[in-house]
C-alpha positions as CSV (number, residue, x, y, z in Angstrom):
1,M,0.0,0.0,0.0
2,A,1.5,3.3,-1.0
3,K,1.4,6.4,1.3
4,V,1.2,9.7,-0.5
5,T,1.8,13.2,0.7
6,G,-0.6,15.9,-0.6
7,P,-2.7,13.5,-2.7
8,L,-4.6,15.0,-5.6
9,M,-2.9,18.3,-5.1
10,S,-4.5,18.7,-1.6
11,M,-3.2,18.2,1.9
12,S,-5.7,15.4,2.6
13,A,-8.0,13.1,0.7
14,S,-10.3,10.3,1.7
15,G,-12.8,8.2,-0.1
16,T,-13.0,6.3,-3.4
17,I,-12.4,7.6,-6.9
18,G,-13.9,5.9,-9.9
19,G,-14.8,2.8,-7.8
20,T,-11.2,1.6,-8.1
21,I,-8.8,3.6,-5.8
22,T,-9.4,4.4,-2.2
23,F,-7.7,7.1,-0.1
24,D,-7.9,6.8,3.6
25,K,-7.5,9.5,6.4
26,R,-4.0,8.3,7.2
27,G,-2.7,9.1,3.7
28,F,-2.7,5.5,2.4
29,V,-3.9,4.6,-1.1
30,R,-5.1,1.2,-2.0
31,E,-7.3,-0.7,-4.4
32,R,-11.0,-0.7,-3.5
33,V,-12.0,-4.1,-2.2
34,I,-15.5,-5.2,-1.6
35,P,-15.3,-7.8,1.2
36,A,-17.0,-11.1,0.6
37,N,-19.6,-12.2,3.1
38,P,-21.1,-15.3,1.7
39,Q,-23.6,-15.9,4.6
40,T,-23.6,-19.7,4.0
41,A,-25.4,-22.0,6.4
42,P,-22.1,-23.4,7.9
43,Q,-20.8,-19.8,8.5
44,G,-24.2,-18.9,10.1
45,N,-24.0,-21.9,12.4
46,V,-20.6,-20.8,13.7
47,R,-21.7,-17.2,14.0
48,Q,-24.8,-18.2,15.9
49,M,-22.8,-20.3,18.4
50,L,-20.2,-17.5,18.9
51,L,-23.0,-15.0,19.4
52,A,-24.8,-17.0,22.0
53,V,-21.6,-17.6,24.0
54,Q,-20.3,-14.1,23.7
55,K,-23.7,-12.6,24.9
56,C,-23.5,-14.9,28.0
57,L,-19.9,-13.7,28.7
58,K,-21.0,-10.1,28.5
59,V,-23.3,-10.6,31.6
60,L,-20.9,-12.7,33.5
61,H,-20.4,-11.5,37.1
62,L,-17.0,-10.2,38.3
63,T,-16.7,-13.2,40.7
64,A,-16.7,-15.6,37.7
65,I,-14.5,-13.4,35.6
66,S,-11.9,-13.3,38.4
67,A,-12.0,-17.1,38.8
68,V,-11.5,-17.5,35.0
69,S,-8.8,-14.9,34.9
70,A,-6.8,-16.7,37.6
71,L,-6.8,-19.9,35.4
72,A,-6.2,-18.3,32.0
73,P,-2.7,-18.5,30.6
74,T,-1.0,-15.1,30.4
75,S,-1.3,-15.2,26.6
76,Y,-5.1,-15.3,26.9
77,R,-7.7,-12.7,28.0
78,W,-10.2,-14.2,30.3
79,N,-13.1,-14.1,27.8
80,S,-11.0,-15.7,25.0
81,F,-10.0,-18.5,27.4
82,L,-13.6,-19.1,28.5
83,L,-14.9,-18.9,25.0
84,A,-12.3,-21.6,23.9
85,A,-13.3,-23.7,26.9
86,T,-17.0,-23.4,26.1
87,I,-16.6,-24.2,22.4
88,G,-13.8,-26.7,22.5
89,P,-11.9,-28.1,19.5
90,S,-14.0,-28.2,16.3
91,S,-17.0,-27.0,18.5
92,A,-17.1,-30.4,20.1
93,D,-17.6,-29.1,23.7
94,F,-20.3,-26.7,22.7
95,E,-22.2,-29.4,20.7
96,A,-21.9,-31.8,23.7
97,S,-23.3,-29.1,26.0
98,I,-26.3,-28.4,23.6
99,T,-26.9,-32.2,23.3
100,A,-27.0,-32.5,27.1
101,F,-29.2,-29.5,27.3
102,N,-31.6,-30.9,24.7
103,A,-31.7,-34.2,26.6
104,L,-33.4,-32.4,29.6
105,T,-37.2,-32.5,29.8
106,G,-39.2,-29.6,28.4
107,G,-39.8,-28.2,31.9
108,Q,-36.2,-28.4,32.9
109,K,-35.1,-26.6,29.7
110,T,-37.8,-23.9,30.4
111,S,-36.3,-23.5,33.9
112,W,-32.8,-22.8,32.4
113,D,-34.3,-20.5,29.8
114,D,-36.3,-18.6,32.4
115,R,-33.2,-18.2,34.7
116,A,-31.1,-17.0,31.7
117,I,-33.7,-14.5,30.6
118,T,-33.9,-13.2,34.2
119,G,-30.2,-12.7,34.0
120,G,-30.4,-10.6,30.8
121,L,-29.9,-13.2,28.0
122,T,-32.1,-13.7,25.0
123,T,-32.4,-16.4,22.4
124,R,-30.0,-15.6,19.5
125,E,-30.6,-16.7,16.0
126,I,-28.7,-16.0,12.7
127,A,-31.2,-16.1,9.8
128,Y,-29.0,-18.0,7.4
129,A,-27.9,-20.7,9.9
130,D,-29.4,-24.1,9.4
131,D,-28.9,-25.2,13.1
132,P,-31.8,-24.4,15.4
133,A,-31.6,-21.2,17.4
134,I,-29.6,-21.3,20.6
135,T,-31.9,-20.5,23.5
136,A,-30.8,-18.3,26.3
137,G,-30.9,-21.3,28.6
138,G,-28.8,-23.3,26.2
139,A,-26.1,-20.6,26.2
140,L,-26.2,-20.4,30.0
141,F,-26.0,-24.2,30.2
142,A,-23.0,-24.4,27.9
143,V,-21.1,-21.6,29.7
144,S,-21.9,-23.2,33.1
145,R,-20.6,-26.6,31.9
146,A,-17.4,-24.9,30.7
147,L,-17.0,-23.2,34.1
148,F,-17.6,-26.5,35.9
149,G,-15.1,-28.2,33.6
150,L,-12.5,-25.6,34.6
151,G,-13.2,-26.4,38.3
152,I,-15.0,-23.1,38.9
153,N,-18.2,-23.3,41.1
154,A,-17.9,-27.0,41.7
155,A,-20.2,-26.6,44.7
156,D,-23.2,-26.5,42.3
157,L,-22.1,-29.7,40.6
158,T,-22.4,-30.5,36.9
159,P,-25.0,-28.3,35.3
160,G,-28.1,-30.5,34.9
161,A,-31.8,-30.8,35.5
162,A,-32.1,-29.3,38.9
163,N,-29.3,-26.8,39.5
164,F,-30.3,-24.0,37.1
165,T,-30.8,-21.6,40.0
166,G,-27.4,-22.2,41.5
167,W,-25.6,-21.8,38.2
168,G,-27.7,-18.8,37.2
169,D,-26.9,-17.1,40.5
170,Y,-23.2,-17.8,40.1
171,V,-23.0,-16.6,36.5
172,F,-25.2,-13.5,36.9
173,L,-24.8,-12.6,40.6
174,G,-21.5,-14.2,41.7
175,T,-23.2,-16.1,44.5
């Protein structure tokens, strides 16, 4: 990328000329590129999973953040570390969590969903994904399983049918 001084006989230039050359505010000139965003179903599935987990991490209480930070390697930020622990290699851990969540009875899933909604989560869906939407309870369940797997909040035991309140309280309230 070339950097120019006084482009186009002026002291600054920004924008695109003729749909081919773009000048930016820093003085760089480059070819105009239209980024590709194919919005394929597999890409939608990944984006939907990441969206659900990231929204849950945004409402995580400081107590849980501190516990994750203490375990995270120095090369990781706490949220990247927990995101990786929740998703796992090739999404295997996340898929296992959603499978376990879907194995709960309807009432049990509703209890997890209700607790997650009370904590500020909502069901997230990407329109072009072909996987079913990830409910608020499913996201809470997956993050809770990751926390448990890291040895955090072991007092509430493995997330399951009856401990949605304990895990919800820990994730959202730090208790």
